[in-house]
N, C-alpha and C positions, 0 to 999 in steps of 0.2 A: 851227414848221412841220413837218408830217409828211413824211418823206422817201419818195420813190418808189423802191422796191427791186426792181422788176420787171426780170428779165433775159431775154434771148433764149436759146434752147436752145444756140446756138453759143457763148455766153459760158462754157459749162462748160469749154472748153479752157483758161481762165485759172485753173483750180483749182491748177495746178502753179506759179503765180507765188508766190515766197516772201512770207511775211507780214512786216510790219515787226517789228523786234526787240522793241519795247515791248509790242505785242499778243501776240507769241509767248511772251514771258516770263509774261504774265498767264495765257495759255491753259494752259500746261503746269505752272504752279504751282497750277492749280486755281481761280484767281479768274476764273471764267467771266463773271460779271456785270460785273466791271470790264473784262474784255477786250471785252465787248459795248459798253460805254460808250465805250471808246477808239475802236472801229470807227465807231460812230455819229457821234462828234465828228469823226473824220477824214473821213467822207463829206460833211461840211458844206463842205469846201474846194472852191472853184469850179474849180480847175485840175487835177484828178486825171486822169491818163491813163486811157483806157478799160479797159485790162487791169488796172490797179491798182484802179480802182473796182469792177470786176466781182469781183475776188478778195476784196475786203472784204465785198461783199454775200454772196458764196458762204460766207464764213466766218461770217457771222451765222447762216446756215442750219446750218452745221456745228456751231456751239455748241449749237444746239437739238438736233441729232442726238446729241451727246455726252451731254446731260442725259437723253435718252430711252434711250440705250444702257446707261449705267452707273448702275444703281439699287440694287445690292446692296452692303452693307457687308462688312467683313472678318468680323465675327461671323456675318452671314448665310451667308457662304461656308463657314465652319467648320461651321455647323449643317447645310448642304446636304451636305457631305462626310460628316459623321458619320451621316447616314441610311444610308450604305453601309459606312462604316468607323467604328464607334462609338468606337474609341480614338484617333482622329486628333487631333492637338494643334495649338494655335495656332502653335507653333514650326515645325511642318511646313508650315503655311500660309505662314509667312514664307519658308521655304526654297523653296517652289513659286514664290513671287513672284520671288525672286532668280534662279531658274532659268528664268524666263519661261514658266512653265506655266499661269499664271493671268493673264488679260487685265484690266488695271486702269488707272485714271488718278486723279489728285488732283482732287477737287471740293470747293472751299471748305475746304481743310485736311484732308480725309479721303480715305483710299484707297477708291475705289469700283470695283465689279466689274460685268461683264456677267452677266445672269441665266443664260446658257447656258455660262459658263466652267467650271462644275463638270462638266457633261456632257462637255465637251471634255477635261477632265483625265482622265476615265475612258476615253474613247474612244481616246485617243492615247498612253496610258502603261501598258504592260502591268504594271508593278510596282504600279500602283494597283488595276487590276481583279483582280489575283491576291489582293489582300487582302480582297476582298468575297466574300460567300456565292454570288452569282450569276455571278461571273467576267465574261468578255467577253460583252456582250449584243448585239453586232452579228450579225445574221443573214445568212447567205450562201445560204440555201435557193434563192431565185430565181436568183441568179447561177450557182449550181452546176447548176441545171437547164439553163441556157444552155450551160455548159461541156460537159455530158453530151450535148447535142444539136448540137454544132458540126459543120458540114459538113466532111467529111474532107479535101477538097481545095479549099476555098473555095466560096462559095455564099451564099444568103440565110438570115438569121435573121429570124423573124417572131413578133410578139406582137399580140394583140388587146387594146385598151385602151378602157375605157368608164368615164368618170368624170363627176361633177358638181362644178363649181367655184362656190362661193358667196362673195360679198364684201359686207361691210356696215360701216357706221360704228358705233362704240360709242355707246351712248345719250348719254353725257356730251359727245360731240363734235357731236351733232346740234342744229342750230338750226332748228326746224321751220318750214317755209314758205320758207326761204332756198334759192335755186337752187344745185344742185350739178351738177358735170360728172364723169362716171365713165368710166374706161377699163378694161374687163374683157378680159384676154387670151383670145384664141380662136385655135386653130390653123388653118392653111391646108393644103390638099392640095398639099404640095411637100416637098422633101427626103425624109425617110424615110416620110412620111405618105401612105397610100393608103386608098381606100374610106371617106373621111371622111363622117360624118353628124352634123349639128347637130340633135339631137333636140328641144331646147327652149332658149329663152333668154327671160328675164324681167327687168324689164319690156321692152317693145318698144324696141329701140335705134334711135337716129337714123341710125346708120351701122354696117354690118358691115364687117369687114376685107376688103381687096382684095389681089389677087395681088402688087401692087407694094409692099405695106407691109412694111417691114423688121421692125417690132415690131407685129404685128397685134393689134388690140383692137376689140371692140364698143364703140361710143360712145353714152352716154346723157346726157340732160339732163332734170332733173326737180326738183321741190320736195322738200327733205329731210324725211323723216319718221322717227321712232324705230321701230326694228324693221324698217326697209326692207332688203330683200335683193336683190342683183343676182346672177343665177345663169345658168350655161350648162351644159347637159348634152350631151356629145358622145362619139362612139366612132369608132375607126379601127383600121386595121392598121398597125403599124410594121414596115417591111421594111428591114432593115439588112444590107448586104453584109459578109460575113466575108472578111478577107484574111489568109492565113497567111504572116506575114512571115518565118517560118523558111525559106520557099521563095523568098525575094526574090532576084532577079537583080541584084546590085549593079552589074555591068558594064553592063547595059541601062539602069539608072538613071543612071549616070554619062554614058553616051553621049547619053541623052535630055536630061540637064541641060546638056550642052555646046551643044545646039541652042537653048537658051533656053526661056522660058515663054510660053504663049499670052497674048494681050493681056488676056483677061478676068480673069486672076488677078493681074495686075500691081498693081491697087489694094491688094492684100493684102500688099504689100511695104513700104508706107509707114508713117510715124509717124502717130499719131492722138492728139493731146493731149486730156486731160492724162495719160492712163494708159499709152499705148503710145508711149514716147519713147526715143530712142536716146541715153541719157545717157552721159557718160564712164564711169561705173562699169559700166553694163550692157554697153557696148561692150567694156570690158576683161574682164568676166566671160565674155562670149561668146567672145572671142578665146582666153582661157585654156582654156575647155572644148573648143573646136574643135581647138586645137593645129595639127597638120599635116593633119588630115583634110579631104577635099574632097568626099566623097560626101554628098549632102544627106540621104539616109535615115539614114546612120550619124550624121551631125551631129544630126539631130532626136532620135535615140535617146539620144545623149549628154546633150542637154538634159533629156529625160524622166528619165533615170537620176539626174541631179543633183538635180532637184526632188523626185523620189520617194524618194531614198535619203539625201540630205544635208539637206534642209529639212523642216520640220514642218507638219502640218496643224493649224490653229488657227482657231476662230471669231474674227472681227474685228468692229470696229464697222461701221456702215453705210458703204457705199462712198462716199456723199456726204461723209463725214467723213475720207476718205483723200485726200491731196493728189495722189499719183501712184502708182498701184497696183503696177505692175511693179517699180519701184524700192523701194517699201515692202516687198514680198515678198523681194526680193534682199538688202536691208539688214537687215531684222529676222529673216529666215530662217524665217518662218512666215506662214501665211495660209490662207484657206478655199478652197473649190472654184474660185470665180471668180478669186480672187487668184492661185492657182496657174496657172489657165488663161491669164490675161493675161501672166504672166511667161513661160510657154512660148511664147505667140504673139509676144511682143516679142523674145525671143532668136532665134526662127526668122526673123523679119523682118530683124533685124540681120545674120543669117548669109545672107540672100538667099533664104530659103525662104518662099514665100507661106503665111500662116497667118491664120485667122479665128476668130471667136467663134460659138458656138452655145449656146443655153440654153433652159431650160423647166422641165420637171418630171421627176424620177426617179419612175417610177410602178410600183414593185413591188407585188405583191398585199398589200393592207392597210397599205401604207407609202408614202405619196405625199408628196414634198417638193420644194422648189425646188432647182435644180441647174444648174451651168454646166460647160462643157467646151470643147474646141477642135477645130479641123480644120487639117490642114496638107497642102500640095500637093507631091507627088513626081512628077517627070516619069516617064512610062511607067506610072505607077500611078494617077494622079489624086488626088482628095481622100481623105485618110485621117483617122481620128478619133484623138483623144488625150484621155484623162481622167486628169490627174495626181492628183487627189485620191482617186479610186477606186484608182488604181495605188499611191498611198502607203499607203492602208489595207490593200491586199492584201500589199504588201511587209512592212508592220509585223507581219502575221500569218503570214508565211512561206508565203503562197499564191502560189507562183512562176508557175503557169499563168495566174492572173488578172492578176498584175502584168504579164506579157508581153502578155496579151490587150489590156489597155487602152492599149497603144501600138500604134496602127493600127486599133483596133476599138472598137466601142461595143455594149453589150447592147441588145436591142430594147425593154427596159422604160423607154422615154423618151417624153416628149411635147415635141418640139422646137417652141418658140414663136418665139424671136427668132433671126434669122440674122445679126445683127451687133449691136454695142453702140453706145450713145450716139446713137441716132436718135430724132427726135421722133415724136409720134403724128400721125395724121390724123383729125380736125382737130388742130392743134397745141395743146398744153397751155399755158395762160396763165402758170402759175407754175412755178418750179423743182420738179421731181418729187421725191417721197419717195426713189425710187431712180432716179437719172438714167442708170444704166448700161443697164438693160433692164427688162422688164415681165413678171413671173411671177405675182405675186399680184394686181395691180390697183392703179390710182391713182384717187384721189378729190380733187376740189378744189371749193371754193365759187367762184361766178362772180367774186367780188371778193377772193379770198384763198386761199392754199395751205393744205393740211391735211397736217401732218407727225406721223404716229403716229395712234393711235386707230382703226385699221382692224382688222377680223378677217377672216380668209379660211379657208375650209374646203374640203378636197378629199375627196370621197367615192368610194370604190372601188365601182363598179357592175358590175365584171366585168373583171379583168385576168388574162390567161393567156398562156402561151407556146404557140405553134402549132408542133407538130412535123410536119414533112413526112413523108408516107409514102414508104417506099422502093419 
């Protein structure tokens, strides 16, 4: 009998439920097919508690994500590195593994790696890029233009952003004529976005996003066809307030904090499983970092400094395959932009500082990619930004001004799409999402089954520029 593995969106909270030991042993020893068989056998039991059953179903999806994420062998990794450092050795690859610089797992007895792990190796380790002919390839041209144009005593930073976003299924994933449901992210005129224009959207969506949507997306239903493209072209001005925290009045912050927080920010003090949880370890970490400090602005800065100076940026597997993201980051001492942001948010909430998620695209000229960051609320100052991953990159490169800037501020080269994490679409998606955290690239599913992998997305720069205000 075929099992029904459909879950509600709210069942994602059970991702943090521990796996049974026999399944866990199979999973991390790389016997993924056997782990899957154990899960399916366990799901046949009639008396499983709801949370236990949901966790097992989620793990079936996670195993699929692991197979999609880890596709490169150790020999592949060596070949990739040698394209930039020709004399690199297999012994050095082994040393990188021991030092945690290459993301890997066992799959069927073999060490397997993520395709982007080598890019991460060069981006985050100066000793490696110094051995290459091209050196550090990260460009700071756009961010330097922002630094050069900072308002001297606070004020607005502005950029005009005009892009086209395209989403499609790879041909091998298309079953022609079968009904598909598509969720293409489209910004709303809120937060930093002003003067928004939707220039075109194809094909005709059944629903456009509404003001109340937390993760806004145009919704399509159609018959699948090879080569079919779902696209939206839009432009807007991003207007972001610059706050010079070197001028912060800490006494005013303390006095305002003593009066408490407004009611509308209180939801951003709560846990939100599975990824924002006040675990014993995270509580202990927060207490150790806080020490005797009581000022919320200074406490938030302490958390930012810890993440950007003591922990490492690293690509990780899909968030759907991470059990509890904040604790993953704190325990493994590494993570990507969203993982860093979630740890910052969680530490702030533990300390009684409201904090929330924001994500979308980093849209610098000719370089557009998915990105996540955070906001935190300081009495007398309101909502401030925090981008730990950009801060970490700046710190690594001794760019002190940028490091300080990304605590409290955000550059205007952003497309904010999602104003919180782990919210369902409207209309709700029938099957667990490829990325249940948020929606930056787009989601596609068949009417009677989920699609995991096999998508391509393209972001095209049609005009991205900083707007400098005339004096």
